[in-house]
Structures are given as structure tokens and as C-alpha cells.
DOKELO-140635 format. One record per residue (C-alpha): residue in three letters; x, y, z; residue number from 0. Coordinates in steps of 0.001 Angstrom, whole numbers, plus 500000, padded with zeros to 6 digits. Layout:
BEGIN
ALA, X, Y, Z, NUM
...
***
This chain:
BEGIN
MET, 185670, 182305, 480485, 0
VAL, 185200, 185770, 481450, 1
LYS, 184474, 186837, 484931, 2
TRP, 181811, 190004, 485423, 3
GLY, 181296, 191574, 488601, 4
VAL, 178310, 194315, 488948, 5
LEU, 178691, 197497, 490927, 6
SER, 175429, 197851, 492500, 7
THR, 172232, 195816, 492935, 8
ALA, 169882, 198929, 490354, 9
ARG, 166664, 197294, 488689, 10
ILE, 168441, 197392, 485009, 11
GLY, 170757, 194894, 486466, 12
ARG, 168597, 192632, 488737, 13
ASP, 165715, 191870, 485959, 14
LYS, 167361, 192429, 482554, 15
VAL, 171269, 192349, 482131, 16
ILE, 172628, 190226, 484324, 17
PRO, 170225, 187452, 483731, 18
ALA, 171097, 188011, 480174, 19
LEU, 174906, 188007, 481156, 20
GLN, 174020, 184727, 482814, 21
LYS, 173263, 183413, 479035, 22
ALA, 175938, 184238, 477830, 23
LYS, 179203, 181795, 475873, 24
GLY, 182302, 183080, 477879, 25
VAL, 180531, 185014, 480290, 26
GLU, 180352, 184534, 484178, 27
VAL, 179113, 186923, 486580, 28
VAL, 180727, 185875, 489887, 29
ALA, 180040, 188964, 491997, 30
ILE, 177696, 192032, 492743, 31
ALA, 178173, 194609, 495321, 32
SER, 176010, 197036, 496834, 33
ARG, 176577, 199669, 499878, 34
ASN, 174412, 197425, 502097, 35
GLU, 175740, 193932, 502460, 36
GLU, 172755, 192457, 503229, 37
ASN, 171030, 193992, 500129, 38
ALA, 174015, 192451, 497784, 39
LYS, 173613, 188612, 499943, 40
LYS, 170113, 188782, 499370, 41
VAL, 170204, 190132, 495191, 42
ALA, 173453, 187297, 495202, 43
ALA, 171085, 184673, 496143, 44
GLU, 168197, 185436, 494554, 45
LEU, 170404, 185564, 490876, 46
GLY, 172796, 182758, 491767, 47
ILE, 176250, 184696, 491969, 48
GLU, 178723, 183288, 494123, 49
LYS, 180324, 186728, 495949, 50
ALA, 178698, 189415, 497582, 51
TYR, 180358, 192542, 498470, 52
GLY, 179862, 195259, 501128, 53
SER, 180917, 197812, 499333, 54
TYR, 182206, 198588, 495474, 55
GLU, 186117, 199437, 496891, 56
ALA, 185874, 195681, 497695, 57
LEU, 184677, 194005, 494559, 58
LEU, 186948, 196233, 492209, 59
ALA, 189390, 194599, 494664, 60
ASP, 188463, 190973, 494073, 61
PRO, 191886, 189472, 491740, 62
ASP, 189199, 187033, 489934, 63
ILE, 187146, 189925, 488065, 64
ASP, 188024, 190952, 484683, 65
VAL, 185345, 193141, 483567, 66
ILE, 182791, 195783, 485820, 67
TYR, 179293, 196349, 484773, 68
ASN, 178236, 199636, 486123, 69
PRO, 174840, 200237, 486113, 70
LEU, 175285, 203289, 489074, 71
PRO, 173093, 206595, 488507, 72
ASN, 174302, 208907, 485912, 73
HIS, 176571, 211025, 488229, 74
MET, 178909, 207876, 489341, 75
HIS, 178980, 206668, 485990, 76
VAL, 182239, 208316, 485534, 77
PRO, 184115, 207959, 489208, 78
MET, 183565, 204437, 489839, 79
THR, 184203, 203696, 485956, 80
ILE, 187382, 205762, 486771, 81
GLU, 188331, 203136, 490138, 82
ALA, 187648, 199965, 487543, 83
VAL, 189841, 200959, 485545, 84
LYS, 192640, 201932, 487815, 85
ALA, 191844, 198701, 489581, 86
GLY, 193051, 197056, 486469, 87
LYS, 189672, 195992, 485203, 88
HIS, 187407, 196756, 481749, 89
VAL, 184372, 198461, 482113, 90
LEU, 180648, 198126, 480666, 91
CYS, 179698, 201536, 481583, 92
GLU, 175737, 201666, 481564, 93
LYS, 174379, 205099, 479468, 94
PRO, 174510, 207780, 479545, 95
ILE, 178379, 207721, 480450, 96
ALA, 178683, 210710, 482271, 97
LEU, 176949, 213957, 483232, 98
ASP, 178289, 216250, 480540, 99
ALA, 180738, 216511, 477652, 100
ASP, 184098, 217413, 480153, 101
GLU, 183761, 214220, 482278, 102
ALA, 183201, 212228, 480157, 103
ARG, 186520, 212995, 478677, 104
LEU, 188277, 212560, 481965, 105
LEU, 188099, 208484, 481267, 106
LEU, 190295, 209632, 478099, 107
GLU, 193311, 209658, 480672, 108
MET, 192791, 206293, 481899, 109
PRO, 195330, 203455, 480808, 110
ASP, 194385, 202476, 477251, 111
ASN, 195015, 198956, 478044, 112
ARG, 191799, 198468, 479413, 113
PHE, 188449, 198638, 477497, 114
VAL, 185606, 201015, 478309, 115
MET, 182566, 201395, 476094, 116
GLU, 178814, 202719, 476786, 117
ALA, 176118, 199784, 476926, 118
PHE, 174262, 200823, 474319, 119
MET, 172611, 197586, 473873, 120
VAL, 170707, 198280, 470357, 121
ARG, 173990, 198302, 468395, 122
ALA, 174283, 194798, 469264, 123
HIS, 170752, 193648, 468415, 124
PRO, 170330, 192561, 464851, 125
GLN, 167621, 194156, 463838, 126
TRP, 169541, 197166, 464286, 127
GLN, 172195, 195727, 461598, 128
ARG, 170090, 194572, 459496, 129
ALA, 168302, 197779, 459374, 130
LEU, 171899, 199335, 458377, 131
GLU, 172249, 197069, 455925, 132
ILE, 168927, 198034, 454477, 133
VAL, 170223, 201527, 454547, 134
GLU, 173666, 201061, 452926, 135
SER, 172611, 199101, 450198, 136
GLY, 170648, 201728, 448936, 137
GLU, 167122, 200497, 448976, 138
LEU, 165792, 203577, 450646, 139
GLY, 167486, 205433, 448082, 140
LYS, 169226, 208580, 450282, 141
LEU, 168341, 208373, 453641, 142
GLN, 166885, 212172, 454246, 143
SER, 165286, 211799, 457805, 144
ILE, 165152, 210292, 461020, 145
GLN, 162255, 210243, 463252, 146
ALA, 161750, 208377, 466175, 147
PHE, 159632, 208832, 469827, 148
PHE, 160486, 206877, 472664, 149
GLY, 158628, 207536, 476052, 150
TYR, 157462, 206308, 479313, 151
SER, 155351, 207284, 482512, 152
ASN, 157053, 208061, 485442, 153
GLN, 155802, 210264, 488076, 154
ASP, 157962, 208599, 491342, 155
PRO, 159853, 211565, 492982, 156
GLN, 161791, 208878, 494524, 157
ASN, 162639, 208217, 491314, 158
ILE, 166181, 208317, 490687, 159
ARG, 165493, 209465, 487177, 160
ASN, 162948, 212425, 488261, 161
LYS, 165950, 213999, 489822, 162
ALA, 167498, 216301, 487918, 163
GLU, 170383, 216915, 490409, 164
LEU, 171357, 213256, 490165, 165
GLY, 171221, 213736, 485937, 166
GLY, 167610, 212841, 485847, 167
GLY, 164772, 213858, 482750, 168
GLY, 164251, 212233, 479532, 169
LEU, 167157, 213773, 477532, 170
MET, 169447, 211838, 480044, 171
ASP, 167716, 208569, 480187, 172
ILE, 166377, 207711, 476666, 173
GLY, 167108, 211114, 474577, 174
CYS, 170956, 209521, 474334, 175
TYR, 168940, 206719, 471972, 176
PRO, 167662, 207811, 469341, 177
ILE, 171019, 210547, 468852, 178
VAL, 172915, 206954, 468709, 179
ALA, 170181, 205589, 466178, 180
SER, 170509, 209029, 463794, 181
ARG, 174631, 208748, 464377, 182
TYR, 174403, 204981, 463541, 183
PHE, 172099, 205117, 460403, 184
PHE, 173185, 208430, 459008, 185
ASP, 176990, 207279, 460165, 186
ALA, 177828, 210866, 460727, 187
GLU, 177665, 213225, 462781, 188
PRO, 175390, 216486, 463781, 189
GLU, 176407, 219796, 462887, 190
ARG, 174406, 221834, 464875, 191
VAL, 170697, 221107, 466959, 192
VAL, 167754, 222749, 468135, 193
SER, 165450, 221934, 471429, 194
LEU, 161937, 222116, 472784, 195
VAL, 161689, 221236, 476361, 196
ASP, 159026, 220984, 479144, 197
ARG, 159882, 220414, 482312, 198
ASP, 158357, 218901, 484961, 199
LYS, 157369, 222397, 487737, 200
ASN, 158918, 219839, 490718, 201
PHE, 161085, 217397, 489650, 202
GLY, 162983, 220450, 487605, 203
THR, 163483, 217440, 484953, 204
ASP, 162488, 217418, 481174, 205
ARG, 159469, 215545, 481093, 206
LEU, 158732, 216416, 477318, 207
THR, 162120, 217486, 475145, 208
SER, 162040, 217255, 470882, 209
VAL, 165290, 217962, 468985, 210
MET, 165657, 218465, 465474, 211
MET, 169304, 217478, 464184, 212
ASP, 170901, 219055, 461488, 213
PHE, 173547, 216240, 459705, 214
GLY, 174453, 218439, 456542, 215
GLU, 173766, 217583, 452947, 216
GLY, 169998, 217742, 453275, 217
ARG, 170216, 215515, 456520, 218
GLN, 167930, 215751, 459330, 219
ALA, 166805, 214106, 462640, 220
GLN, 163695, 214706, 464527, 221
PHE, 162768, 212833, 467501, 222
THR, 161062, 213316, 471039, 223
VAL, 161085, 211866, 474225, 224
SER, 159286, 211759, 477606, 225
THR, 158846, 210478, 480689, 226
GLN, 155419, 211235, 481386, 227
SER, 153814, 210169, 478206, 228
ALA, 151786, 206843, 477133, 229
PRO, 154853, 204338, 476559, 230
TYR, 155419, 204194, 472974, 231
GLN, 158754, 203610, 470822, 232
ARG, 159573, 203813, 467438, 233
ILE, 161936, 204627, 464807, 234
ASN, 161316, 205858, 460726, 235
LEU, 164176, 206466, 458226, 236
VAL, 162774, 208070, 455728, 237
GLY, 164765, 207803, 452350, 238
THR, 164327, 209262, 448714, 239
ALA, 162668, 206095, 447442, 240
LYS, 161139, 204050, 450473, 241
ARG, 160562, 204113, 454363, 242
LEU, 161953, 201821, 456715, 243
GLU, 160804, 201741, 460572, 244
ILE, 161168, 199944, 463040, 245
LEU, 158805, 198531, 465446, 246
ILE, 160168, 198241, 469381, 247
PRO, 163674, 199913, 468502, 248
PHE, 165085, 200206, 471903, 249
ASN, 163067, 198000, 474470, 250
ALA, 163337, 194987, 471880, 251
PRO, 161509, 192252, 473795, 252
ALA, 164161, 189315, 474750, 253
GLY, 163095, 185940, 473733, 254
GLU, 160895, 187545, 470804, 255
GLU, 161183, 188082, 467603, 256
THR, 161344, 191760, 466441, 257
ILE, 159775, 193039, 462853, 258
LEU, 160870, 195856, 460035, 259
ARG, 158144, 197082, 457560, 260
LEU, 159768, 198056, 454807, 261
ASP, 157284, 201121, 452957, 262
SER, 157259, 202707, 449258, 263
GLY, 154819, 204251, 449878, 264
SER, 153016, 203442, 446327, 265
LEU, 149637, 202206, 447886, 266
PRO, 147278, 204194, 450410, 267
GLY, 147510, 203255, 454047, 268
ASP, 150098, 199967, 454909, 269
GLY, 149564, 198542, 451510, 270
ALA, 152491, 198353, 449958, 271
ILE, 154705, 197374, 453058, 272
GLU, 156932, 194334, 453517, 273
VAL, 157800, 192728, 456861, 274
GLU, 160558, 191327, 457464, 275
ARG, 160880, 189205, 460590, 276
VAL, 164083, 189220, 462532, 277
ALA, 164838, 186373, 464577, 278
ALA, 164427, 186332, 468798, 279
CYS, 167439, 187278, 470462, 280
ASP, 168439, 189000, 473675, 281
GLN, 170450, 192605, 473086, 282
TYR, 171891, 192443, 476678, 283
THR, 173108, 188831, 475797, 284
LEU, 174188, 189944, 472198, 285
GLN, 176173, 192845, 474279, 286
GLY, 177737, 190551, 476664, 287
GLU, 179456, 188148, 474638, 288
LEU, 180999, 190980, 472597, 289
PHE, 182237, 192807, 475173, 290
SER, 183830, 189577, 476639, 291
ARG, 184916, 188624, 473331, 292
VAL, 186855, 192030, 472964, 293
VAL, 188510, 191540, 476239, 294
LYS, 189682, 188423, 475619, 295
GLY, 191329, 189952, 472166, 296
GLU, 189072, 187988, 470301, 297
GLU, 187287, 190894, 468201, 298
GLU, 188324, 194709, 467861, 299
LEU, 186214, 197432, 469813, 300
PRO, 183143, 198852, 468131, 301
TYR, 183122, 201752, 469754, 302
GLY, 185174, 203624, 472940, 303
VAL, 185348, 206520, 474955, 304
ALA, 185686, 208897, 472252, 305
ASP, 182038, 207641, 470966, 306
ALA, 180558, 208152, 474735, 307
ILE, 181820, 211844, 474701, 308
GLN, 180507, 212497, 471100, 309
ASN, 176912, 211649, 472167, 310
MET, 177680, 213574, 475057, 311
GLU, 178939, 216284, 473115, 312
ILE, 175472, 216340, 471057, 313
ILE, 173816, 216387, 474862, 314
ASP, 175798, 219312, 475617, 315
ALA, 174672, 221277, 472501, 316
ILE, 170987, 220181, 473499, 317
VAL, 170899, 221565, 476884, 318
ARG, 172685, 224939, 475421, 319
SER, 170182, 225307, 473034, 320
GLU, 167462, 225145, 475500, 321
ARG, 169323, 227640, 478123, 322
ASN, 170004, 229992, 474600, 323
ASP, 166492, 229477, 473090, 324
SER, 168631, 229298, 469939, 325
TRP, 170379, 226488, 467335, 326
GLU, 173416, 225203, 468436, 327
THR, 176824, 224235, 466778, 328
VAL, 177659, 220567, 468627, 329
GLY, 181122, 220841, 470347, 330
SER, 180746, 224531, 470502, 331
PRO, 180852, 226358, 473831, 332
ASP, 178830, 228966, 475187, 333
***
């Protein structure tokens, strides 16, 4: 049994990740920490967690804990992940792993006998794995274009997603998902990017960001993310022969089947669409089980710090594109 401790009582942990981990095979959530001990005790009681700590440092010092789940605000991801690794723990860290690629590179200095993985739970979902199988089978022909939208509405000035100085905004919060999706399905890295950004005049965060990524060899990815739109998400994988649509690619509902739609375009509208249903699952549970198997030595780490740095390199290039109003090469500084 791999024993997990959770840094902070963040909503994503309370509502999604911790309940999912508690259903996972080979996983035991034994402790949670908050800077407010009463809050930690309250959440621990609600979720049936044995130990509650009034500081992050106290949790990291617990010798019984093997893995730390870090859902802290973006600006605390790297510092507390480093502290956790120094304390001898493996770390599953929420995305984005850092505020920029330079900060992410600090994780390369950590001992390599401790695993650090960015929490892109979507990679553990069977609908992504099945979609990749279809792409690799050649049924779509040559994959040419990936198009994605991911949006929600949040205009709360106190919400951390609306605090630019703490790594808020659409690109950091949800733009990282279509970036990962494009890299995953193309099995390649973008060479250059260009962005169009609209910022909230009060928050300073990007509330509507559109990006084009050039993967070379005629391959393009385009995505839009928004923090002030009607909630919606979709991915289209368009090949020379067919198109594959993932209906709920990012926030796949736990316990409900998901749907892939394959379309040859041979009939108008949806006339030629073939529907494939993927069995119900909880992608957070699958992510927890995967990381626990890695910790126990039963499976190789599917991606690690180097992958997280690459994702941040792309985000950095998108930020430079807004600032310079130009195409930017990924990994190329100003």
C-alpha cells in the first residue's frame, strides 16, 4: 500500500482528487495539511483522513508518507515540490508545474531516486489512449490539424485564477491542456507559436487566449481558452481521411462513459459519424493508481520533469508572442 499525504485543502483535492484516490487500488490517503490546523482537521474529518497537520512542513516530516500530492497555488508548486523531495517523498504536482521553464528546471537538481510527475490526469483516461490508438492506426490518414477549445466562466476577484501575480489566467490554468493534447496526439513538439490575447482590465489575467502552434511537416494545432465564456470543451483531430472528435476531453465526468466520434465527412452534417463509447472511469483514480505503481517499481514513469519543462517552454513562447506581437520559436529566449 502506497501512503499519500495532501498539501493543502484546495478545492480540487477535496472535491475530485482525494475521493478518487480513496477509491484507488494500492493507495491510502493518510494525511492532509493546511496552514490552518482547524481547517485541516475539518477536511480530514469530512473525508475520513487519519492525520491532519497545521503546517506543510509537519506533513512532509511524517515518515509514514510515501507520496505527496501538491495542489497548492501555481507559485508554490516548485518550492513545495522541492521541499517534499528533500524530505524523501515522491510528488504528484498539479499543473502547470511552474510559473515558467526556468523555475521548472530547478526540479532537475532534485535526487533522481524520487519521482516527480505533473498531474495531467487526462493522459490516464482510456478515451485519450483509445484516440491515440486510432491516430496511430492510420485510420484518420495523416493527422494534419488539432483544434481545441476549453472555457469556463469565473469573474470572482478573490479567486486565485484571477490573480496574475500568482500565476492566474486562462493560459496557465487551462491552456496547458490543449498544449499537452497536441504534443500527445502528434507525438511531436511545436517549432514555433503565435498568440492573440485579451486581458481583463481589472485582473490583468488573460481571459481569452488563442494560439496557433506549428509542428512542422504541415502539422498545425490551434486552440482557444477562456475564463469568461460559456463552459465548453472539445478536441477535433483532423486527418487527410477522417476526423476524430473527443466530446469531453479534459473534465471527463467520473463514473460516466465518454464518447469519441469518427467522421469520414462523406455525408452532410453528422450523417457519416460513427460513435464509440468508452467505459466509465475516474481519471483521477487511474492517475493515482498509475503513480503508485511507479513508486512501487511496478511500472516506468510515463513522463517526468523533462516533459513538464517542455510544456512550460511552450507556454513561455506563447507569452513572448503576446509581448512581441510575433511568431516565437519554442525554447528561444528574447
